[in-house]
C-alpha positions in Angstrom: 48.8 -25.0 204.1 50.7 -28.3 203.9 54.5 -28.7 204.3 57.1 -30.9 202.5 56.9 -34.8 203.6 59.9 -37.0 203.6 58.5 -39.4 201.0 58.2 -38.6 197.6 55.3 -36.0 196.4 52.5 -37.7 194.6 51.2 -35.4 191.7 48.7 -35.8 189.0 49.4 -34.4 185.6 45.7 -33.7 183.8 46.2 -33.3 180.0 43.1 -32.8 177.4 44.5 -35.3 174.9 47.4 -37.7 174.6 48.2 -36.6 171.4 51.5 -36.6 170.2 52.1 -32.8 169.7 55.1 -30.5 171.7 53.6 -30.0 175.0 52.8 -33.9 175.6 56.1 -35.4 173.8 57.3 -33.1 176.5 55.7 -34.2 179.4 56.3 -37.8 178.6 60.1 -37.1 178.5 60.5 -35.3 181.3 58.2 -37.6 183.5 61.5 -40.4 183.0 63.8 -37.8 184.7 61.8 -37.1 187.9 63.9 -38.3 191.3 61.4 -37.0 193.9 58.1 -37.2 192.7 55.7 -39.9 191.9 53.3 -39.2 188.5 50.2 -40.1 187.9 48.0 -38.7 184.5 44.5 -37.8 183.9 43.4 -37.4 180.0 39.9 -37.1 178.7 41.4 -38.7 174.9 43.8 -41.4 175.0 44.1 -40.8 171.4 44.4 -44.4 170.2 42.9 -43.7 166.6 46.0 -41.5 165.8 49.7 -41.0 167.1 49.8 -41.0 171.1 52.2 -40.3 173.7 50.8 -43.5 175.5 53.5 -45.7 174.4 55.7 -43.4 176.0 54.3 -43.9 179.0 54.3 -47.3 180.2 55.3 -46.7 184.1 52.6 -43.9 184.5 49.1 -44.7 185.9 46.9 -43.2 183.1 43.3 -42.4 184.3 40.9 -42.0 181.6 36.9 -40.5 180.9 36.2 -39.1 177.7 33.3 -37.0 179.0 33.8 -34.1 180.7 33.5 -35.4 184.0 34.4 -33.0 186.8 33.4 -35.5 189.5 35.0 -38.2 188.3 38.7 -36.6 187.9 37.8 -35.3 191.6 36.9 -38.8 192.8 40.4 -39.8 191.6 42.0 -36.6 193.1 40.4 -37.7 196.7 40.7 -41.0 196.6 45.3 -40.9 196.0 45.4 -37.8 198.1 48.0 -36.0 195.4 49.6 -32.9 196.7 49.7 -31.7 193.6 47.6 -31.3 190.4 49.2 -30.3 187.3 47.2 -29.0 184.8 48.3 -28.2 181.1 46.4 -26.2 178.3 43.4 -24.1 178.9 40.9 -27.0 178.9 42.3 -28.8 181.7 42.8 -25.4 183.5 39.7 -24.8 183.7 38.5 -28.2 185.2 41.0 -28.2 187.5 40.3 -24.7 188.7 36.7 -25.4 189.2 37.4 -28.4 191.4 40.1 -26.6 193.5 37.2 -23.5 193.8 34.7 -26.4 195.7 37.8 -28.0 197.2 40.9 -25.4 198.2 42.1 -27.3 200.6 42.3 -31.0 198.8 45.2 -30.2 196.8 47.4 -27.8 195.2 47.3 -26.4 191.7 49.7 -26.0 189.3 49.4 -24.7 185.7 52.1 -24.9 182.9 51.1 -22.5 180.0 52.5 -23.5 176.6 51.6 -21.1 174.2 49.9 -17.7 173.9 46.3 -19.0 173.4 43.7 -17.4 170.5 47.0 -14.6 169.6 48.3 -16.8 166.2 47.6 -16.1 163.0 44.8 -18.4 161.7 43.7 -19.3 165.0 40.1 -18.9 166.3 39.9 -16.0 168.1 36.2 -17.0 169.1 37.4 -20.4 170.9 38.7 -18.8 173.5 36.8 -15.2 173.6 34.1 -16.5 176.1 36.6 -18.5 178.4 39.1 -16.2 178.7 37.8 -14.3 182.1 37.1 -17.6 183.8 40.6 -19.0 182.9 42.6 -15.4 183.8 40.6 -16.3 187.4 41.9 -19.7 187.6 45.2 -18.9 187.0 45.1 -15.9 189.2 43.8 -18.5 192.5 46.1 -21.1 191.3 48.9 -22.0 193.2 51.5 -21.6 190.7 52.4 -20.9 187.3 55.0 -22.1 184.7 55.7 -20.3 181.6 57.7 -22.6 179.0 58.8 -19.1 177.8 60.2 -15.7 179.0 57.8 -14.5 175.9 54.9 -16.2 177.6 55.4 -14.8 181.2 55.7 -11.2 179.7 52.3 -11.9 177.9 50.4 -13.6 180.9 51.7 -10.3 182.7 51.1 -7.4 180.4 48.5 -8.7 178.7 46.3 -11.3 180.8 47.2 -9.5 184.1 48.1 -12.6 185.7 49.9 -11.7 189.3 53.8 -12.3 188.3 54.8 -13.8 192.1 52.7 -16.9 190.7 54.8 -17.3 187.4 58.1 -19.2 186.8 59.8 -19.5 183.5 60.9 -23.2 182.8 61.5 -23.9 179.5 61.3 -27.3 177.6 64.4 -29.7 177.4 65.5 -32.5 175.5 67.9 -35.5 175.9 71.4 -34.8 174.8 73.1 -37.7 173.2 76.2 -38.6 171.4 75.2 -38.6 167.7 77.6 -39.2 164.8 75.9 -37.4 161.8 76.9 -38.8 158.1 78.0 -35.6 156.2 75.8 -35.5 152.9 76.9 -34.5 149.4 73.8 -32.8 148.2 71.9 -30.2 150.1 68.9 -30.8 152.0 66.8 -28.5 153.8 64.4 -29.8 156.1 61.0 -28.1 158.0 58.9 -30.2 160.2 55.6 -28.7 161.9 52.3 -29.1 162.0 50.6 -27.7 158.9 49.1 -24.3 160.2 49.5 -21.2 158.4 51.4 -19.2 161.3 54.7 -21.7 160.8 56.2 -20.1 158.1 55.7 -22.8 155.0 55.0 -19.5 152.8 58.3 -18.0 153.7 60.0 -21.5 153.9 58.6 -22.1 150.0 59.5 -18.1 149.3 63.1 -18.9 150.2 63.0 -22.0 148.2 61.9 -20.3 145.1 64.8 -18.0 145.6 67.5 -20.4 145.5 66.1 -22.2 142.8 66.3 -18.9 140.9 69.9 -19.0 141.6 70.0 -22.5 140.0 71.7 -23.6 143.6 71.1 -27.8 143.5 69.6 -28.5 146.7 66.2 -30.5 148.3 63.5 -29.1 150.2 61.9 -31.8 152.9 58.3 -30.8 154.5 56.9 -33.2 157.2 54.0 -32.3 159.5 50.3 -33.3 160.0 47.5 -31.4 158.0 45.2 -30.6 160.7 43.3 -28.0 158.9 43.6 -28.5 155.6 46.7 -25.9 154.8 48.4 -28.6 153.1 45.9 -27.4 149.5 47.5 -24.1 149.8 51.1 -25.5 150.3 51.0 -27.2 147.1 49.6 -24.3 145.3 52.6 -22.6 146.4 54.8 -24.8 145.3 53.1 -25.2 141.7 53.0 -21.2 141.7 56.8 -21.1 142.1 57.4 -23.9 139.8 59.6 -26.1 142.4 58.1 -29.5 142.3 60.9 -31.2 141.5 62.6 -29.7 144.3 60.0 -30.4 147.2 59.3 -33.5 148.9 56.4 -33.9 151.1 56.3 -36.1 153.9 53.6 -37.2 156.2 54.2 -36.6 160.3 57.0 -38.6 161.3 56.0 -40.6 164.4 60.2 -40.8 164.9 61.2 -37.0 164.5 65.0 -38.3 164.4 64.7 -40.3 161.4 63.2 -36.8 159.6 66.2 -35.0 161.1 69.0 -37.7 159.6 68.0 -36.8 156.1 68.7 -33.1 156.2 71.5 -30.6 156.8 69.5 -27.3 157.6 66.3 -26.6 159.2 64.8 -23.5 158.4 62.0 -22.8 160.6 60.4 -19.3 159.8 57.3 -19.2 162.0 55.6 -16.5 163.0 54.5 -17.4 166.6 55.7 -20.3 168.8 54.7 -21.2 172.8 58.5 -22.7 172.4 59.5 -24.7 169.4 60.2 -27.7 170.7 61.0 -29.2 166.9 63.5 -26.5 166.3 65.0 -27.5 170.0 65.1 -31.6 168.8 67.1 -30.4 165.3 69.6 -29.4 166.8 70.1 -31.8 169.6 69.8 -34.0 166.5 73.4 -31.9 165.1 71.1 -30.1 162.7 72.0 -26.6 161.8 68.9 -23.9 162.7 68.0 -20.8 160.6 64.8 -19.8 162.5 62.9 -16.4 162.9 64.3 -14.3 165.3 61.6 -14.2 167.7 61.2 -14.9 171.5 61.4 -17.8 172.6 63.2 -19.1 169.7 66.0 -16.4 170.5 66.1 -17.7 174.0 67.6 -20.9 173.0 68.9 -21.2 169.5 72.5 -19.5 169.7 72.7 -16.9 166.7 75.7 -18.1 165.1 76.4 -16.6 162.1 73.3 -15.0 161.5 71.3 -17.9 162.0 68.1 -15.8 163.9 66.4 -13.7 160.9 63.7 -11.6 159.6 61.1 -14.0 158.4 60.3 -11.7 155.6 63.3 -11.0 153.9 63.5 -14.1 152.1 65.8 -12.9 149.7 68.4 -12.5 152.6 67.6 -15.9 154.0 68.1 -17.2 150.6 72.0 -15.6 150.6 72.3 -16.9 154.2 71.4 -20.6 153.1 73.6 -20.1 150.2 76.6 -18.9 152.2 75.7 -21.9 154.7 76.3 -24.6 152.3 79.1 -22.8 150.5 83.2 -24.1 151.0 82.5 -27.9 151.6 79.4 -26.3 154.3 82.4 -24.6 156.5 80.0 -22.3 158.4 76.9 -24.8 158.3 79.4 -27.1 160.6 80.3 -24.3 162.6 76.9 -23.1 163.2 75.5 -26.5 164.1 78.3 -26.9 166.7 78.0 -23.6 168.3 73.9 -24.2 168.2 74.6 -27.9 169.9 76.9 -27.0 172.7 74.5 -23.8 173.7 71.8 -26.4 174.3 73.8 -29.0 175.9 75.3 -26.5 178.4 71.5 -24.5 179.2 68.8 -26.6 177.7 68.8 -30.8 178.9 65.6 -32.7 179.8 67.7 -33.3 183.2 68.0 -29.7 184.0 64.1 -29.1 183.3 63.5 -31.7 185.4 65.1 -30.4 187.9 63.7 -26.7 187.8 60.3 -28.5 188.3 60.6 -30.4 191.4 62.1 -27.4 192.9 59.4 -25.2 191.8 56.9 -28.1 193.5 58.6 -28.1 196.7 58.9 -24.3 196.8 55.1 -24.3 196.2 54.3 -26.8 199.0 56.2 -24.5 201.4 54.7 -21.3 200.6 
């Protein structure tokens, strides 16, 4: 087995696409914080026609091949003599795993698992059914696995029967900035995510409906990309609840900070998350969060003043929102400060990068 060299480790990250989503955004930010690792990146899709992270990868060499060319990727790995090839998402895991099967001594394979693939409401089970057995073997044959939450680690061990000794939990992190938030007179609630069934858009609208019936003066701002056509369902719910004048639907924000500048409270009632990076970003932007009491959200959202909730009890959530906005937003401000301090101490991007570097070094020394 290889030993750690005195020079920087060479690591190639392999991702299916550079489309701006949670895993891809996290990678683009964490690359900037490595101190002892030289990074290159390989992708099958630059996603030039849409919102891509490529603009945030100026100092990273990007290799690109639009087809599933295993031989081309293998050639790049051999020519550059990478110490580690780090794959992300099942498509990349499968391709890198097949390469490793025939080149066991060429590189070490680390994979990051970013979600419970195939387990979410509204997600196709068929998509993963035929590849799960191969994916499971590739993970067990890999040299190390990073789970982005304790929830995913438990899922891998208990349901997928992955060797626990290979898995390490390393949470996502965010850049902690000093922010001066301008206080607003009106009450603005926000929800931003991909417009998918399991994200809890229907529950957020139920809360808005309840607030409207109480004659609470508020505005609900919704933002996200409509990948599967679920927005039409959301619009029907808004119409049936007769809250059209209360709801403002926006497109996906290229800069999510601009969205958070507009809202006081981030209401996120998802049924399932691999991590929930947008929630961490909300807290970093000095926005108080009410979210579902599920792992992994409850791994990084401090449960201040009942902010972790049962998503099905929308009337109770409505009461909580009303409580937060009362008395000149006294409780809202307290929740915001408590939650921000917790992520500052535990979930900075620097902490995440340092843990990944240590994981690389430990894997090299096995």
